[in-house]
Backbone as a chain_set.jsonl record, in Angstrom:
{"seq": "XXXXXXXXXXXXXXXXXXXXXXXXXXXXXXXXXXXXXXXXXXXXXXXXXXXXXXXXXXXXXXXXXXXXXXXXXXXXXXXXXXXXXXXX", "coords": {"N": [[-10.292, 5.336, 1.794], [-7.947, 2.715, -0.253], [-4.451, 2.301, -0.379], [-1.752, 2.644, -2.535], [-0.081, 0.171, -4.161], [2.991, -0.806, -4.347], [5.662, -2.974, -6.049], [8.143, -4.331, -5.174], [10.24, -6.245, -4.605], [11.225, -9.253, -6.569], [11.241, -12.562, -6.816], [12.121, -16.221, -7.309], [9.607, -18.415, -7.233], [6.932, -19.645, -4.867], [7.697, -20.656, -2.704], [10.363, -19.045, -1.82], [9.197, -16.564, -1.415], [7.157, -16.495, 0.096], [9.231, -17.1, 2.617], [10.505, -14.334, 2.233], [8.357, -12.341, 2.751], [7.356, -13.423, 5.236], [9.607, -12.161, 6.866], [9.769, -9.18, 6.131], [6.933, -8.607, 7.272], [7.64, -9.575, 9.754], [9.099, -7.584, 10.535], [7.41, -5.011, 10.461], [6.037, -4.75, 8.276], [3.391, -4.795, 6.505], [2.678, -7.279, 3.8], [2.094, -8.399, 0.366], [1.684, -10.978, -1.792], [2.04, -11.973, -4.96], [1.777, -14.044, -7.353], [1.755, -15.642, -10.913], [-1.41, -17.282, -12.001], [-1.237, -20.322, -13.031], [1.341, -20.698, -12.375], [1.573, -20.614, -9.955], [-0.505, -22.312, -9.137], [0.44, -25.146, -10.171], [3.279, -24.675, -9.074], [5.345, -23.873, -10.275], [9.011, -22.73, -10.316], [10.406, -21.813, -12.218], [11.144, -19.298, -15.107], [8.874, -17.128, -16.412], [6.165, -17.553, -15.405], [6.722, -18.692, -12.964], [7.982, -16.467, -11.624], [7.202, -14.632, -8.56], [6.248, -11.69, -7.19], [6.768, -9.279, -4.862], [5.227, -7.538, -3.114], [4.536, -3.856, -1.263], [2.732, -1.325, 0.778], [3.148, 1.903, -0.588], [4.247, 3.534, 1.388], [5.76, 2.099, 2.547], [7.429, 1.161, 1.281], [9.926, 2.071, 1.302], [11.072, 1.118, 3.981], [11.031, -1.009, 3.44], [12.528, -1.884, 0.867], [14.846, -1.373, 1.975], [15.143, -3.353, 4.055], [15.347, -5.539, 2.388], [17.821, -5.163, 0.86], [19.687, -5.237, 2.513], [19.839, -8.133, 3.106], [19.691, -8.931, 0.856], [23.567, -8.369, 1.58], [23.788, -10.459, 2.644], [23.658, -9.022, 5.792], [21.812, -8.774, 7.397], [20.806, -9.066, 11.02], [20.229, -9.888, 14.635], [18.256, -12.516, 14.811], [17.265, -15.313, 16.261], [19.117, -17.222, 15.559], [21.174, -16.021, 16.067], [21.556, -15.844, 18.387], [22.412, -18.623, 19.097], [24.048, -21.254, 20.473], [27.185, -22.946, 18.576], [26.957, -26.065, 17.586], [29.884, -28.983, 18.869]], "CA": [[-8.865, 5.101, 0.528], [-6.968, 2.112, -0.096], [-3.312, 2.471, -0.458], [-1.792, 1.889, -3.285], [1.356, -1.023, -3.572], [4.59, -1.618, -5.057], [6.901, -4.181, -6.186], [9.877, -4.658, -3.938], [11.508, -7.866, -4.986], [10.648, -10.574, -7.422], [12.067, -14.087, -6.334], [11.304, -17.311, -8.213], [8.353, -19.255, -6.607], [5.99, -19.25, -3.289], [8.509, -20.456, -0.922], [10.762, -18.011, -1.614], [8.277, -15.769, -1.414], [7.098, -16.562, 1.66], [10.378, -16.5, 3.244], [10.42, -12.893, 2.309], [6.889, -12.219, 3.27], [7.182, -13.128, 7.003], [10.624, -11.619, 7.035], [8.932, -8.288, 6.228], [5.569, -8.441, 8.239], [8.263, -9.26, 11.166], [9.458, -5.966, 10.706], [6.085, -4.632, 11.068], [5.73, -4.138, 6.821], [2.438, -5.622, 5.426], [3.262, -7.535, 2.111], [1.146, -8.855, -0.361], [2.228, -11.706, -2.648], [1.161, -11.796, -6.512], [2.006, -14.74, -9.238], [0.828, -16.061, -12.219], [-1.827, -17.964, -11.049], [-0.771, -21.263, -13.341], [2.438, -20.715, -11.695], [1.183, -21.145, -8.097], [-1.056, -23.786, -8.997], [1.625, -26.104, -10.61], [4.605, -24.878, -7.971], [6.655, -23.425, -10.851], [10.014, -22.075, -10.068], [11.612, -20.723, -13.229], [9.967, -18.766, -16.329], [7.859, -15.799, -15.759], [5.385, -17.975, -14.359], [7.665, -19.374, -11.815], [8.279, -15.325, -10.427], [6.144, -13.797, -7.658], [6.422, -10.046, -7.248], [6.191, -9.1, -3.414], [4.676, -5.965, -2.909], [4.113, -3.536, -0.206], [1.942, 0.014, 0.667], [3.7, 2.97, -1.35], [4.759, 4.405, 2.587], [6.595, 1.189, 3.383], [8.061, 0.988, -0.203], [11.789, 2.417, 1.144], [12.093, 0.619, 4.376], [11.221, -2.943, 3.274], [13.487, -1.903, -0.194], [16.273, -1.31, 2.749], [15.381, -4.364, 4.437], [15.813, -6.327, 0.872], [19.329, -4.859, 0.226], [20.931, -5.651, 3.878], [19.366, -9.391, 3.032], [20.927, -9.478, -0.052], [24.24, -8.199, 1.283], [23.957, -10.789, 4.135], [23.812, -7.997, 6.994], [20.554, -8.706, 8.736], [20.878, -9.574, 12.291], [19.549, -9.947, 15.184], [17.517, -13.05, 14.654], [17.375, -16.101, 16.762], [19.911, -17.501, 15.008], [22.807, -15.352, 16.58], [22.01, -16.379, 19.995], [22.428, -19.886, 18.971], [25.173, -21.814, 20.603], [27.411, -23.714, 17.713], [28.017, -27.101, 18.269], [31.033, -28.661, 18.969]], "C": [[-8.075, 4.115, 0.736], [-5.518, 2.319, -0.675], [-2.658, 1.501, -1.587], [0.299, 0.839, -3.478], [1.916, -0.996, -4.633], [5.304, -2.437, -5.237], [8.168, -3.685, -5.833], [10.97, -5.074, -4.125], [10.422, -8.563, -5.733], [11.556, -11.774, -6.624], [11.624, -14.724, -7.628], [10.551, -18.248, -7.107], [8.034, -18.856, -4.961], [6.662, -19.328, -2.441], [9.126, -20.156, -0.598], [10.042, -16.615, -1.172], [7.779, -15.031, -0.176], [8.007, -16.336, 2.536], [10.386, -14.939, 3.304], [9.448, -12.146, 3.104], [7.373, -12.058, 4.629], [8.676, -12.493, 7.286], [9.91, -10.122, 7.231], [7.874, -8.045, 7.243], [6.528, -8.476, 9.715], [8.91, -8.119, 11.524], [8.403, -5.282, 10.818], [5.592, -3.971, 8.885], [4.269, -5.068, 6.118], [2.954, -5.711, 3.875], [2.265, -8.458, 1.543], [2.427, -9.199, -1.976], [2.15, -12.089, -4.029], [2.243, -12.887, -7.157], [1.232, -14.896, -9.343], [0.326, -17.092, -11.319], [-2.055, -19.912, -11.564], [0.878, -21.632, -12.614], [2.649, -21.396, -10.588], [0.739, -22.621, -8.133], [0.208, -25.194, -9.413], [3.3, -25.811, -9.467], [5.289, -24.638, -8.889], [7.603, -22.619, -10.163], [11.016, -21.502, -10.687], [10.541, -20.492, -14.273], [9.243, -17.814, -15.706], [7.036, -16.255, -15.276], [5.973, -18.973, -12.715], [7.589, -17.644, -10.585], [7.038, -15.177, -9.836], [7.344, -12.735, -7.614], [5.787, -9.785, -5.625], [6.295, -7.436, -3.463], [4.328, -5.271, -1.835], [3.12, -1.986, -0.005], [3.254, 0.975, 0.145], [4.571, 2.989, 0.084], [5.647, 3.488, 2.664], [7.321, 0.621, 2.586], [10.211, 0.779, 0.281], [11.971, 1.935, 2.339], [12.031, -0.61, 3.983], [12.067, -3.013, 1.865], [15.018, -2.143, 0.837], [16.609, -2.96, 3.367], [16.167, -5.682, 3.506], [17.156, -5.902, 0.785], [20.447, -5.708, 1.446], [20.364, -6.903, 3.583], [20.09, -9.733, 2.027], [22.335, -9.5, 0.349], [24.634, -9.448, 2.145], [24.307, -10.048, 5.6], [22.712, -8.569, 7.946], [21.313, -9.703, 9.765], [20.124, -10.116, 13.33], [18.054, -11.197, 15.66], [17.535, -14.51, 16.133], [18.426, -17.165, 16.673], [21.62, -17.069, 15.718], [22.763, -15.559, 18.043], [22.018, -17.635, 20.249], [23.717, -20.583, 19.369], [25.884, -23.033, 19.715], [27.391, -24.959, 18.344], [29.094, -27.609, 17.793], [31.54, -29.862, 17.696]], "O": [[-7.359, 4.202, 1.734], [-5.644, 2.593, -1.868], [-2.785, 0.284, -1.718], [1.399, 1.028, -2.959], [1.418, -1.143, -5.749], [5.797, -2.792, -4.167], [8.931, -2.805, -6.229], [12.131, -4.693, -3.98], [9.198, -8.511, -5.61], [12.514, -11.537, -5.888], [11.061, -14.234, -8.607], [11.183, -18.71, -6.157], [8.613, -18.114, -4.168], [6.658, -18.575, -1.467], [9.356, -20.338, 0.598], [10.643, -15.734, -0.557], [7.835, -13.91, 0.33], [7.803, -15.421, 3.333], [10.277, -14.36, 4.385], [9.77, -11.404, 4.033], [7.721, -11.0, 5.154], [8.714, -12.348, 8.508], [9.497, -9.83, 8.353], [8.09, -7.167, 8.078], [6.32, -7.684, 10.633], [9.212, -7.766, 12.664], [8.637, -4.606, 11.82], [4.972, -2.968, 8.531], [4.403, -5.936, 5.256], [3.387, -4.872, 3.085], [1.653, -9.241, 2.27], [3.231, -8.577, -2.671], [2.348, -13.294, -3.88], [3.403, -12.565, -7.414], [0.187, -14.71, -8.72], [0.896, -17.66, -10.387], [-2.712, -20.701, -10.885], [1.343, -22.76, -12.444], [3.419, -22.295, -10.249], [1.176, -23.638, -7.595], [0.585, -26.036, -8.598], [4.16, -26.662, -9.238], [6.36, -25.205, -8.67], [7.148, -21.777, -9.39], [12.031, -20.943, -10.273], [9.477, -21.096, -14.416], [9.057, -17.775, -14.49], [6.678, -15.536, -14.343], [5.472, -19.646, -11.814], [7.314, -17.578, -9.387], [5.971, -15.483, -10.368], [8.557, -12.751, -7.82], [4.633, -10.033, -5.274], [7.12, -6.565, -3.739], [3.644, -5.985, -1.102], [2.81, -1.592, -1.129], [4.367, 0.665, 0.57], [5.668, 2.439, -0.015], [6.727, 4.02, 2.921], [7.933, -0.391, 2.929], [11.149, 0.054, -0.053], [13.184, 2.017, 2.532], [12.997, -1.348, 4.174], [12.385, -4.162, 1.559], [15.98, -2.852, 0.544], [17.653, -3.609, 3.293], [17.102, -6.434, 3.778], [17.755, -6.931, 0.472], [21.454, -6.406, 1.332], [20.15, -6.925, 4.795], [20.968, -10.595, 2.061], [22.913, -10.439, -0.198], [25.835, -9.532, 2.405], [25.135, -10.505, 6.387], [22.879, -8.751, 9.152], [22.057, -10.662, 9.558], [19.253, -10.905, 12.964], [17.156, -10.959, 16.467], [18.119, -14.054, 17.116], [18.613, -17.937, 17.614], [22.708, -17.641, 15.779], [23.737, -15.468, 18.79], [21.72, -18.031, 21.376], [24.591, -20.498, 18.506], [25.396, -24.145, 19.918], [27.745, -25.061, 19.518], [29.564, -27.226, 16.722], [32.725, -29.96, 17.377]]}, "num_chains": 1, "name": "protein.A"}
């Protein structure tokens, strides 16, 4: 039986959608990105055709929203950038 998908986030354009998708997938959350066909074909990033919805299976929605909230607040950590030594 297929799982019900829910929209957990909406972004402007495919590039931002792919970044969010990668972040959620790295956390083990399956993701689907849905964008209006014309918007995707023409690379639109503004207006209704530029919006892309981030969908996850219903049972992952709470975890996905938590990560997205942390991202919005700038609280995500633990990535490769954290270990990088700043240049002088």
